[in-house]
Every structure is written in C-alpha cells, then in structure tokens.
N, C-alpha and C positions, 0 to 999 in steps of 0.2 A: 370556753363553754358556750357562751351565747352565740358564737358563730355556727354551732351545730344545730341551733333551733331554726325552725322555718320562719319565713318572713312574717306570716300572720301572727305567730306567737310572739315574735320580737315586737311587732307593732302593739299587740295586746299588752305586753309587759310595759311598754312605753307609756300607754295610757293609764295602766294601773299605777305606775310610779307618779304620773301626773296627778291622778286622783288622790293618792296618798299624800303627796306634797301639799295639795290644796287643803285637805282635811287637817293636816298638821298645822298649816298656817292659820286656819280658822280657830283651832284649839289654842294655839299660842296667843292669838289675838284676844280671845275671850279671857284667857288666864291673865294676861297683862292688864286688860281693862278692869277686871274684877279687883285686883290688888290696888288700883288707883281709886276706885269709887268706894270700896269697902261697905257697900250697902246691900244686905241680903235680898231685898226686894228687887233691886236692879239686877242682881246676879241671875235670878230666874229668867228675867227678860233676856239677858245675854245668852243663857243656855238655849232658850227657845229660838232666839234669832240665829244662833250658831248652827242649831240642828236644821232649821229650815234652809239656811244658806248652804250647809254641807250637802243636804240631799239635792238641793237645786244644782249645785256644781257637779255633784256626782252624776246626776241625771244627764246634765249637758255633756259631760265627758264621755258617758256611756253612749249617748246618741252620736257624738262626733266620732267615737271609736267605731261604732257600727257603720256609719257612713264611710269612714276611711277604710275599714276592712272590706266593705262591699265594693267600693268604687276605686280603691287604690291597691290594697294588698292582694285581694283575690285576683283582679285583672293582671297584676304584675306576675303572680305565680302562674296564671293561665298562659300569659304570653311567653314566659320563660319555658314552661313545659312544651308549648307548641313549637318554640324555636328549637329546643333540644330534640323533639321528635323529628322535626324536619332536617336537623343536622345529622343525627346519629341513626335514626330509624328509617331515613329516606322516605318519609311521608310526603306524598305528592299533592295532597289537598291543600287548598289555599288557607292560610292562617286566618282564623276568626278574630278580628281586631276590634269588633264593635264594643266589646266589654271594656275596652280601654279608652272610651271617649273622654274621660276626665283626666287622662294622663298626658295631655298636651300632644306633642309630636312623637312621643315614645311609641304609641301603637302604630301610626303610619310608618315610622322608621323601621319597626320590627317587621311589618308587612313587606316593606321594600326589601329588607335584608333577606327574608325568606323567599321572596319572589326571585331576587337575584341569584340566591343560592340554588333554587330549583332550575332557573334558566341555565346557570353555569353547569349544574350537574347534567342537565339534558344535553347542553352543548358538548360537554366533555364526553358523555356517553356516545353522542353522535360522532364526535371526532374519533373516539376509540374504535367505534364500529367501522367508520370509514377507513381509518388507518389499518385496522385488522383486515378489512376486505382488500385494501390496496396491497398489504403485505402478502396476503394469500394469493392475490393475482400475480404479484411479482415472483412469489415463490413458485407458482405454477409455470410462469414464463421461464424462470431460471432452470427449473427442472426439465422443461421442454428443450431449452438450449443445451443443457448438459447431456440430456438423453440423445441429442442429435450430434454431439461432438464425435467425430469419427475415430476417437481413441478411447481406450479404457481409462477411467479416472478413479483412483483409490485415495482415500484419506485415512491415515493410520496414526495410532498413538505411538508414544515412545516405546511401548511394549509390543509394537507390531500387531495391534488389534485393529480390525476394520471398524471405522465409524461412518464411512460413506463409500458407495460405489455406484456406478451408473450401468446402464444396460449393456454397453459395449464391454465393460469389465466382466459381466456375467458370461458373455459369449466367449471371451478370451480365457477365463479361468474355469469355466464349467457350465453345465446346463442348469437353467433356473428351475426346471421341473424335477430335479433330482437332488439328492443330498450332496452332490458334488459341487453345486453352485455356491458362491460366496454368501456369507451371512454376517450381519452386524455383530460386533463383539466376538468375532471368531478370529483365530490367528491367521495372519497372512501366509505363514509358512506351511499352512495346510494346502496351499495352492501353488506357491512358488518356492523354488530352492532358496534357502536362506543365505548362502554364502555371499553372492554378489550384492544382495540388498544390505546385509549387515556391514559389509566392507564400505559400500558407498555411504551409508548412514554415518558410520564412524568417521569417515574422511570429511564429510560435510560438517560434522560437529567440531572437528579439530580446526577447520578453517575459521569458525566463528564469524561467518559472513552469510547473513540470511538472504543475500541476493545471489549467492552461488548456487549452481545446479550441477548435478552429476548424471551423465549419460552412462548407461550400462546395458549389458545383455544378460537376461535371465531366462529361466526355463520353467515351465509348469511341471508340477510333481507327477501329475497323472499321465498326460499325453506326451510330455516332453516337448511341447510346443515352444519354440524360441521366440522371445519377445524383446523388442527394443524398448527400453524404459528410460524415463527421466525422473530424477528425484530432486525435490526442493523442500527444504526445511520450513516448518511453520514458525513464525516469530512468536515467542512466548514472553509474557510480561515478567519482569523481575519481581521476586517475592519480597515481602516486607522485611525479611532478614538479609536481603541483598543477594540471595542465591537465585540462580536461574534454573528452572526445571528442565529435565530432558525434553527436547522438542519432538513433536510429532512431525509428520512429513506428508507431502502429496506425491503420488506416484502415477505417472501417465504411462500407458502401455500401448504398444503397437505390435501386431503380429508380423514378424519378418521371416517365419519359417519357410514359407513358399519362396520368398525373395532369396533367402540364403540357399535353398535347394536349387532354384533356377540359376542363381549366380554360380553356385558350385559346379553345376553341369556345364554352364557356358565356359567357366574357367578351365574345367577339365578338358573340354573340347578344344579350346584355344591352345592350352598347354600341349595337348597331344599333337595338334597341327604344327605348332612351332617345333616340337621335338622331331616329328616325322619329316619336316622340311629341312630343319637345321642339319641333321646328320647326313642325308644324301648330298646336300649342298656342300658341306665341308668335305665329304669324301670325294665328290666330283672335283672340287677345287684342288684337292691334293693330287688326284689322278692326272688332271690336266697339267698341273705344275711338274709332276714327275716326268710325264711324257714330253713336255716341252723342254725340260732340262736335259733329258736323255737324247734329244735330237730325233724324236719320233717322226713318223711319216705325215703328221698333220701339217697342212700348209701353214706357213708362218703367219699370214694374216688371219686365217681361220682360227688357229690356235690362240692368237692374241685376243681375237674377238670373244672366243669362248671363255678364255680366262677372265676377261673384263666383265662379262655378263655374270659368270658364276661368282666372281668376287662381289659384284654389286648385289646379287641375290643373297649371299651370305651376310653382307653388311645390313641389308634391308631386314632380314629375319632377326638379326641381333638387335637392331634398333627398335623394331616393332615389339619384340619381346620385352625389351627394357621399358618401353612406353606402356605396355600392358601391365607390367608389374607395378609401375608407378601409379597407374590410374585405377587399378582394381580395388584399392583400399579406400578410394574416395567416397564411394557410395555407402560404405558401412557406417552405422551409427556410432562413430567414435567421438569421444569428448575431448575437450582441451584440459590437460592435467599439468599442474606444475611439477617440474622434475623433483623438487624437494618433497612434495607430497607423495610422489611415487616411491622415492627411496625410503621415506618413513614407513609407508605401507609395506614395502618389502622387508624392512627390518622388523616390524611388528609381527608379520606373518612368520618370518623365520624364527623369531624369538618364541612364538607359541610352540614351535617344534624343538625348542632347546638349542637353537643355533644362534651364536653371537655374531653379528655382522657390523662392520663399520661402513658408514655410507658417506658419500660426498656427491654434490650435484651443483652444476652451474645454474644460474638464474635463467631457466629455459621453460618454455611452454611446449608440451608435447601433445600431439593428437594421437590418442591411443585409448585402449580399454585398460584403465588402471588396475582393475580387479584381476584380469587375466594375466597381465604382465607381472603383477606382484605374486600371483600364484605360481607362475612359471619360474621366476627367479628364486623365490623362496624354496621351491621344490628342488631346483638344481643345487642351491646352497646346502640343503639338508643332505643330499646325496654326496656332496663334496666334503662334508664336515669330517668324515672318517679319514684320518691319516693326513689331513691338510690343516694348515694354520693360517691365521691372519686373513680370514675371508673378508672381503670388502666389495661393495657395489659402488660404481662410479658412473655418473651420467654427465656427458659433456658434448660439446659441438663436434661434429665430424663432417667437414665440408658443408653442403647445404642442409644436412640432416643432423641427427644426434646418434650417439653410440652409448648403449648400455653395456657396461663391462663388469663381469663378475670375476674378480681376481683373487689369488691366494698364493701362499708359499707352499710348495710341494710339487709332486709329479703332475704332469699335464694329463689331460683327458683325451683319449683317442676318439676319432670321428665315429667309429662303430659303437663305442660305449655311449657317446652322446646321442646317437640315433636311437638306441634302445630306451634311453631316458625320455626322449621326446615322444616315443610311441606309447608310453605308459600314462594312465590317468593321473591327473594332478591331485586327486583326493581332496577336493574342496566342495563336496556335496553335489557335484555334477559329473557323473561317471563318464560321460562322453567328451569331457573337456581334457584334451591332451595338449602337449607342447606343440605338436604338428598343427593342431587347430588354431592355437594362439598365433603361430607364425603365419598361417594362411589368412587369419583375420587381419593381420597387420601388413600382409603382402611383403614379408621380409624373410630373412634367413638367419641362421646362427652357426657359428663355427668356433672351434677351440684353437688356441695358438699359444705357443710357449713364449716366455719372456726371459730376459736376462736375470742372472743372480738367482736361479732356481725358482723363479716365479712363472705362473701361467695364468691364463684367463679364458673366459668364454665371452664372445662378442655378439651383440644383437643390435643391428642398426635400425633406426626409425627414419622414415623419409621426411615427414612434415614436422618442422620445429620452428619456433621463433623465440627471440629473446623476451624475457619477462620484464615488463615495465610496470609503472604504477597502475593499479587496477583502474580500468575506465569506469565512468559513472554507470551504475546499474541500469539496465534496460527496464523501462516502466512496464510492469506486467499486471498491474491491478485491473480488475474488471471495472469499467466505467459505463454507467447506464443511467437513464432517466426514462422510465416507461411512461411517465406523464406526457412526454412529447408525442406519444402515439395518439393522444386524444386532442391535441391542440391543432387548431386551424391557423394557417398562415394569415396574418393581417392583410387586408386589401390594400391599405396605404400606410405609409410610415406615420403620418400625422395622426391617424386614427388608432394606431397600434397601442394596446395597453402596455404599461411599463414592464409588467411581468412576462409579457409575451416576446420581448425583444432579447436578442443575444448581444452581449457587450464584450468588448475587449478593453480592459483597463491597462494602460501602458505608461511608461516613463522612460526618459532618456537621460544619459549622462553625457556631457559635452566637454570640449576643450575650453569653452568660455561661454559668455552670455550674448555674443553678438554674431549671429549667423550671417548677417550682411557684410561683416568684416572678416569673414574667413574661418570662423569657429566651426568645428565639425563634431559629429556624434562619435562617441567612443563606446557606448553601450546602449542597447535597447532591451527592455524587458516588457513582457505582457502576460496577462492571465485572462482566461475566458470566464464569463458569467452566463450561465444558461439556466433558464427556468427559475431564476431567483436564487441560484446558489453558485458559488465559485468552484470550478472544477480544479482540484488540486493537482491532477495529473496532466492538465493541458496548460503548459507553461512555455513561454518563449523567453529565452535569456541568451543574448549573444553579445560578445565583444566585437568592436568594429575598429579596423585600422583607419585612423583619420587621415593618413597621408601627410601628417605634419606633427611636430613635437607637441606633447601635452605640457602646458605650463605647470610649474611646480605648485602654483596657487590652486589650480584646479585639482591636481593630484591630492593635495591636502584635504579637499572636500570629499571627493568620491573614492580616493585610494587607488585609482587606475594609473599605471605607469606606462611609459613607452615600451618597456620590455614585455608587459602583459599583452599588448596589442600588436607586437611585432609580427606574429604569425597569424593574426586574425584576418578574416576576409574584409573586403572593403564595403562601403555603404551600398554599392550596387547589388552585391550578393545578399547581404543581410537585409537590405530594404525589400528586395523581391520576396524573400522568405517571410518577412514580417507582414507584407501586404497580403500574401496568401493566408497567413495565420489570422488576419483580421477581416478576411473576405466575408461580406454579408452581415457584419456586426456594426454596432454603434460604438465609436471610439469614446473612451472616458479617460480623462487625465486631470491632474491638478495643475491649474494654469496652462490649459491646453494650447493657447496660441503660441507659447514658447516652443513646446515639443513639436507641434504640427508644422510650424514654420521651418524647422530644420529638415523635416521630411519632404515638404513641398518644394524646397529649394533643390532637392536632389531627384525630383521626379523624372527628369530627362535621363539621368544615368541609370536610375532604377528601372525605367521602362514601365512605370505604373503610376496611376494618378490616385492621390490620397484625398478623395472627395467623399469620404465616409461621413454620415451624420455624426455629430460630436456633442458630448455633454461635458461640462466643466464643473468639477466639484467645488471650485471657488464660488461660482454663481449659484449652485445648488445650496451651498451653505448660506449664502446671502438670502435666498428665498426662505429657508427654514428658520434661520436665527436672526435675520435682519442685517442691514448694511453696517450698523454700528458696531458689530462684533468683529474681532480679528478672524481672518479666514485663511491664515497660513495652514500648512499641512499639520504642523505640530499643534497649533491651537485647535484645529478641527478634530484631530484624533484624540486630544486630551478631553475635549468637550463630549466626545462620544464614547469615552472609556476604552479607547484602543491604545495598546502599548506597542511602540516600535522599538525593538531591541537596539541598543546603542550601536552595535556593530553593523546593523542593517540600515541605519539612517544614512541618507544620501548615497545609497546604492540603488541602482535601477530596480532590481527585483524587490528589495526591501520597501522602497517607496511605493512600488506598484501594488504590492500586497496590502500595505496600509491604506492606500487610496481605494482599493477594491472593497476592503472592509468598511471604510467610511461610506462609500457609495451605497453598499447594501443596507447600512443603518439609516441613511438619508431617505431611502425609498419609502418606508412606511410613513415617515413624516410628510413627504410630498403627497402621498395618497390621502392622508388624514386631512390635508388642506384642500381636497377635492381635485388634485392634479392626477388624474388617472391615466392619461394618454401622453404619448410623446409630444403631441401638439400642445396639450395643456401646459406641460413643463416648458416647452420652447417659448410660448407666449409669455410665461411668467419670468423666465430668466432674462428676457430681452428688456424687462423693466429695470434691470440692474446693469445696463450696458455701460454705465460710467465706471464700473469696476474693471471689466474685461470685455474685449470684443467677442461677440458671438460668431462662431465659425460656420453656422448653418445657412450660409447664403443670405 
C-alpha cells in the first residue's frame, strides 16, 4: 500500500510516526516517574514539563519535516518528473537542477544523465537522418542502374504477381501510357503466355537449388513478341514450423523477335541455296558418271577433270550444309538441362493428358529448350497412346550427341503421319508453337523407325551434350557495391592515410612444414578483402597449391590437406600470380605475417612478381591494444574479442583468414581510440613491440 503513495506523503508519514513515537516516549516517562515519586504536587510539575517537552519536540519535528519536504522530497520529485519528461516526452530544455542543491551529487548526476540522453537522442536522430538520406541516395542510384540495364527485369511472387519491374520491362510488355503496361500486384500472365514460365518455375523448384537458373523462350500475349528469358528463384527463409514457403522468382527478359525473324530469313536463304546447288550438282555428277561409263564422246582427261570437280562441289555442299546445321543452333538462347529433369518434365506433361510414360535417362547435360522438347514429346506420346502400349522415353548418348527416343509396343508410325503431327500446334498456350518450330530451334530432325519384337520408336537427336558430374560451385551473382567510395579521396601518401581509407587483404597460408629455408612449400592460400571498413564476403581468394613434394602426415593432421587433394592443383607460380593480382594496391594483413610472407617472397622469381606490399600483423596490433604481457595467439586473440572459429575451420587457410579479418576489424576501433588514426601512427606504435615479431615494412 505504502508503495503507491508519493514520496512527499511517505516522508510526511515518517515524521508523523517520529512525532508519535516521541510523544509516546514522553508520556511513558511521565507515567513511570509519577509511580516512583507518588507525590501529587510533583505530578503536576511532571505534566507541565511533559507538555512543554512534547510541544517543543513536535515543533522541532515539524520544522525538520518542513525543511526536508522543501529541500529533499520536493526536489527529488521535481528531478524525477524532469527526467521522465526528458525520457518519455522528448523535452529538449535543460533540466533545472538548482532546486536539488542540498541533494549532494544527485542533482548534477541527474543533469548529466539528461544531457547525455539529449545528446544521444540528437546523435541518433542525426544518424537516422544521415542513414535515411544515404539509403535514399543509394536507392536512387540503384534505381538508375536498374533503369539503365539493357534487359527487362521482373520480380514476381509465388503466385506470379508483379512486385517489381523496370523501364525496359515496360517497353517489352506494353506501353506505360496505356492500360496494357505492367502494374504492381498484377498477374504476370496478363502479359506473357503462362506455359513456359510455369514449367520453368516448377522445374527450378524441383531442383531445390537456389543457384540454378533456367533459360526459356516465351511470348507476349498481345503482340506475340518472342522474348528470351532467364528465371532464378528467390531464396526464402525456412518457417518456424520447418516448412519452406513457395519461392518467388526474378525474370530477366530480352526481345529476340527481330533476331529470330532475321535468323529465320537467313536460314531460309541458306537452306534454299544449299538445296538449289545440291540438286544440280548431284544431277550433274550422275550425268557425267553415266556418260563416262557409257564411253561417251567426252575426252578422257576432260571427263575425269569434270567428274573430280563436280564430286568436290557435291562434297563441299554436303559439308557446308552439315556445318551450317551444327552452327545455327548455337546462337539461340538455349539452356543447360539435365536429362533426368527433361524426362521428368515429359512424364509430368504427358501425365496431365492421361498418358502413362516410363522414363530413363543417362547422367547427361543437354543444351536445349526443356519446355519445348517436353511439350513436343508429350504431344507425340498422347497421339501414340491410342492402340499402343508400353510407352517409354529414353535419353542416352549417341556418338558426340544425345538421342531422345520415344518407344512403344505396337505398330510403327509412317513418315507422312509424323509430318502431320509436327505441323499441328502443340496446345501449350502458344498457338504458333509447332513440332517443326521445335526442330528448327534445336537445328535437328526427327524420324520413326521400327524395332524388333513388334516395337517401334521415334528418334530425335541433339547435337550438344556432356556428361553430368558433380555440380560446380555456383557463380557469385550478388550485387556488390559501396557508394561511399564515390565520395572518398585517395590519400596522398600511405603514411598519412587514415586506417578507414585503406584497402586490406587479410590472408593465410597452409604449408608442408614450418621451415621455408629447408624446402617446405605452400599447399593453400586464402585471402579476403576489406574495403571501407567492411569485409566483402563475395571477394574471396581460396586456392590449393601443388607443392611439388609430399605433404608430411604431421602437417596433414594439422590442416587436413593430403597429397591427393593437391595432385591436380596448379603450382605456386600460377597461384602466386593470381594472389598477387588479388592483393594489388592493398595492405596485407596476417597473423604472424613474417611466416606467411617469407614463403611468398622466396617464390617471387617463379611467380614473376614482388610482394612488397605494406603489411600489418595482428600479433603486433594485439600487443599495442592489450599489452605485451597477454597471449597473442590467434585462439587467444579471437577468444578475447568474442570471435568464434568453428572447429572444422580452424587451421584451414580460409577459416583462419576469416577469423583474422574479424579480429582486425575489431582491433581498428581500439587503435583509433588510442589516437592511432593513420597508417603511419600504427606503424610507429607497432615498432615499439619489435621484440615480439619483425616488422615487414622496411
């Protein structure tokens, strides 16, 4: 109950209790004295004395309470109210602390707290304003960059609704000044035929690989413009229940209608030329052969010469036609598709039409339009389903290329019937997509052929194929930028350069041993770049090196690198040149730098480059910040700075490099707090700790 009362009332009640206690003590004393004396005359004197004493004490307590209320309770409440007002109501006026002059250091402390709060709030507001302005500036720059990208860019939800588009997309999909232009939260399929996009999206989802992309051809719904597109899924976070939501995607578009039309015209012209030359050449070759065999009147030498020339002409036409067929598919925007993915797409599309297909595929990578081929093979399977059994699709190697075979049990298909099927639309939402067009896109042909035991098949070859191996590391595709670099001036000299203005390459090496002078070699080099005070996660150097000698088992136990791992790796000459280029113009940073730099400098002649970079050592920087009496091993330093190195990453070049980079970034503020603002300041300071390690800066 008492906690709900104000401070002044609680103080008042305290003094009331104090007065009541004093009065009670006086009355008790009078009562006890009267019983001992037992003289009525003296009792009156006791009463008078007690009353005078009681009023005197009561007056003193009242006076002290008044002073306490005026100089303690009221000022405390006033200070508390002022602090709350400046905390919650964001009052900016300075706190009046003069009323708390009898409160010791409480009033100045309250004033200091409110001043610090106001300064922090102002600094935070200023930082927010600056950050907001910076983000707005960067947003404008990114919008400018995206608006100037020469391709249309769309960002779509899992429900194929638009959430972003740029100006080029407006030009490709419709006019911005009419209702035909794209709009946010509108369906993508209002502008593009849905079938190729849905098929590509479903196939990418099935791969469960966010680094995968799918190239496809699609067409606008209005003008029928043909667009080359690339789709890539957006990475979505896993939900709290462990489920992953359906991902959205990025779609980049490029108009290839004119390219396709021009190429089609050129191909038609070349095909016509080959046809018109091939037939007369073949006929002439036949005539000369007949005349020569019949003993005609042509002179023997002339007939032989004419026969040789015409034969050479026929061979040249045949060879050039074959080269043309092989080359005309290369310019088309076809993607790399796994044979297993293609067969599954064919089975799914055929299943949607009620056709059951068995599929089998070798581990191959095909260059093709997966959507078009799946549509064609599923359409053929649907036509074959009536009266035939055991339909199956097989994809396997066929010489330098691959062969897609649609086989079945039952009667074969005639060439004329297959030609009719190829001329018909494939009914996939694109009325102009026919089997002929699919064949032309892939510069291939198709034919039926009978097999033994009452079987038959339709064959479609593909020219470009390779065996599927383990997926390579994904190509880095993140946007890397730092617009603050636009505003920075290059330092006039290294010694005067501020630490934040320098570019650093933090690196580490793993070796066959600890004695470079006795033949030990580098087996791995890793490095990361620090620009403008932050580590660029996408700019990483990590390479194994063939040391040209066996790796001792004791060293393998430390870093885990075996002879087999470096057997096919490049030597130090190649890796050293690439690392030198990676570190060009930067300050090298390493933990125990003399060890790593010594290995590199001993190979400068083979590498063909000099490692004369300015160098900082985190061992020496740790000594500057924490003193020489502390341990300065990488484990001790990272533990002191709260950096965790995963056990599996310790004593690997890239793991130790990242840990060293994080430690370096955390040491920089401590160096600046000690007044070491420039590279020259730090260099002069680390040289005071030369007994720990040699400084490498000349």
